[in-house]
C-alpha positions in Angstrom: 66.7 53.2 -221.4 63.6 54.1 -219.2 64.2 50.9 -217.3 67.8 51.8 -216.5 66.9 55.3 -215.4 64.2 53.9 -213.0 66.7 51.4 -211.6 69.2 54.2 -210.9 66.5 56.4 -209.2 65.5 53.5 -206.9 69.1 52.7 -205.9 69.9 56.4 -205.0 66.7 56.8 -203.0 67.2 53.8 -200.7 70.1 55.3 -198.5 68.2 58.6 -198.1 65.1 56.8 -197.0 67.1 54.7 -194.5 68.7 57.9 -193.2 65.4 59.6 -192.7 63.9 56.8 -190.6 67.0 56.1 -188.5 66.2 56.3 -184.8 68.7 57.8 -182.3 68.8 55.4 -179.4 71.2 57.5 -177.4 70.0 59.3 -174.3 72.6 62.0 -174.3 70.3 64.6 -175.7 67.3 63.7 -173.5 66.3 66.5 -171.1 67.1 65.8 -167.4 64.4 64.5 -165.2 63.6 67.2 -162.6 62.5 66.2 -159.1 59.1 67.3 -158.1 59.0 70.4 -155.9 59.0 70.0 -152.2 55.5 70.7 -150.9 53.2 69.9 -148.0 54.6 68.6 -144.7 58.2 68.4 -146.0 58.1 72.1 -147.1 56.6 73.2 -143.8 59.1 71.3 -141.8 62.0 72.9 -143.7 60.5 76.4 -143.1 60.1 76.0 -139.3 63.5 74.4 -139.0 65.0 77.5 -140.8 63.0 79.9 -138.5 64.2 78.0 -135.4 67.8 78.2 -136.5 67.5 82.0 -137.2 66.0 82.6 -133.7 68.8 80.6 -132.1 71.4 82.6 -133.9 69.8 85.8 -132.9 69.4 84.8 -129.2 73.2 84.1 -129.0 74.0 87.6 -130.2 74.6 90.2 -127.6 75.4 93.7 -126.8 78.8 93.7 -128.3 79.4 90.9 -130.8 78.5 87.7 -129.1 78.3 89.2 -125.5 74.9 88.5 -124.2 75.0 90.7 -121.0 76.4 94.0 -119.8 77.2 95.6 -116.5 76.9 99.4 -115.9 78.5 101.1 -112.9 77.1 104.6 -112.4 77.0 107.4 -109.9 75.4 110.9 -109.6 73.3 113.2 -107.6 69.9 114.8 -107.4 69.6 118.3 -108.8 65.9 118.8 -107.8 64.3 117.1 -104.8 61.6 117.4 -102.2 61.1 115.7 -98.8 57.7 115.2 -97.1 57.3 114.4 -93.4 60.7 112.9 -93.1 62.9 115.5 -91.6 63.0 119.3 -91.1 64.4 120.0 -94.5 62.1 120.4 -97.4 64.4 120.5 -100.4 68.0 120.8 -101.7 69.3 118.1 -99.4 72.3 117.3 -101.6 72.0 113.5 -102.0 74.5 111.1 -103.5 73.3 108.2 -105.7 75.4 105.3 -107.0 74.8 101.8 -108.2 75.2 98.9 -110.5 72.8 97.8 -113.3 73.2 94.3 -114.7 71.4 93.1 -117.8 69.9 89.6 -117.1 68.3 89.0 -120.5 66.0 90.3 -123.2 62.7 89.9 -124.9 64.0 89.5 -128.5 63.5 92.6 -130.6 61.7 94.3 -127.7 63.2 95.2 -124.3 65.8 94.2 -121.7 65.3 92.9 -118.2 67.8 94.4 -115.7 68.5 94.3 -112.0 69.7 97.5 -110.3 71.3 97.7 -106.9 71.8 101.3 -105.6 73.2 103.1 -102.6 71.5 106.5 -101.8 72.4 109.0 -99.1 70.1 111.7 -97.8 71.7 114.6 -95.9 69.2 116.6 -93.9 70.0 119.6 -91.7 70.4 117.7 -88.4 70.1 114.1 -89.5 71.0 111.8 -92.4 69.8 108.6 -93.9 71.4 105.8 -96.0 69.6 103.3 -98.1 70.4 100.2 -100.1 67.8 99.4 -102.8 67.3 96.6 -105.3 65.0 97.1 -108.2 64.0 94.9 -111.2 63.9 97.2 -114.3 62.7 97.1 -117.9 64.4 99.2 -120.5 63.7 99.5 -124.2 64.8 99.2 -127.0 66.9 96.1 -126.3 70.6 96.7 -126.1 71.3 94.3 -129.0 69.7 96.8 -131.3 72.7 99.1 -130.7 70.3 102.1 -130.5 72.1 104.6 -128.3 69.0 106.0 -126.5 66.9 104.0 -124.0 63.9 104.4 -121.7 62.6 102.4 -118.8 61.5 102.0 -115.3 61.4 99.8 -112.3 60.0 99.2 -108.8 62.0 97.9 -105.8 62.6 97.8 -102.1 64.7 100.0 -99.8 66.6 98.8 -96.7 67.9 101.8 -94.6 71.3 101.2 -93.0 71.0 104.6 -91.3 67.7 106.3 -90.6 66.2 109.4 -88.9 64.8 108.6 -85.5 61.4 106.9 -85.4 61.3 106.6 -89.2 60.8 103.3 -91.1 63.8 101.1 -91.9 62.0 99.8 -94.9 60.8 101.6 -98.0 59.5 101.3 -101.5 61.4 102.9 -104.4 60.3 103.4 -108.0 62.0 105.2 -110.8 61.6 106.1 -114.5 64.8 106.7 -116.5 65.9 108.0 -119.9 69.5 107.7 -121.0 72.2 107.2 -123.7 74.7 104.4 -123.8 77.8 104.2 -126.1 79.2 100.7 -126.4 82.8 99.8 -127.4 84.3 103.2 -127.0 87.2 101.0 -125.9 87.3 97.2 -126.4 84.3 95.9 -124.3 84.0 99.2 -122.5 81.7 102.2 -123.1 80.0 105.1 -121.3 76.5 106.0 -120.3 74.6 109.0 -119.1 71.2 108.8 -117.5 68.5 111.0 -116.0 65.2 110.2 -114.4 62.8 110.6 -111.5 63.0 108.6 -108.3 60.6 108.3 -105.4 61.3 106.7 -102.0 58.3 106.0 -99.8 58.7 104.8 -96.2 56.6 101.8 -95.4 56.0 101.6 -91.7 56.0 105.4 -91.0 55.2 108.6 -92.7 57.9 110.0 -95.0 58.6 110.4 -98.7 61.3 111.7 -101.0 60.9 112.8 -104.7 63.9 113.7 -106.8 65.2 114.2 -110.3 68.7 112.7 -110.7 71.6 112.7 -113.2 74.0 109.7 -113.4 77.1 109.0 -115.4 78.9 105.8 -115.6 80.8 103.1 -117.4 79.3 100.1 -119.4 81.2 96.8 -119.6 80.1 94.3 -122.3 81.1 90.6 -121.7 
């Protein structure tokens, strides 16, 4: 009887033992093999390529959408002025000032580089003068920032198409400006208002003009 019981116990334990030592050869449950993290030169290369792409995308952006430049047409007058050694009138000579300002480019996230061409008339008591001027100008912040206020200045040259007798046909002009510009009031068209101080100095003779001006105009983004 004892021998029979021992034989039955042995027979029943063999399948359980085989089941406990069975090895699963399948790879379905194996964890996925992860690629090593990108480091060193490859990681640095990816970083600088990303920065270069971002800079290129930003540089193609412009004043209005993808427009990289703008053109402002403006006109105004001087509401405070003074003339020295130019004519017999000392102040309040009722001048006209008009011009075009074109944005050539920008220093990214900094300021704009512009060129300004202007026509200015000077009405003295017995004489008058007319000048064409061209002035490179810097204004900030850059127009791509969409900030409505801007500040800047520039220095350029005057060519007088009409001048008081014995006064220089050439002059030096400098100006500092502050203004507001409103883009896209209409599609690609906005408005601007600007004030500032302008100084004209004759080069080959005595004569100087100082004035505070006010301009209004239209801005075209394209």
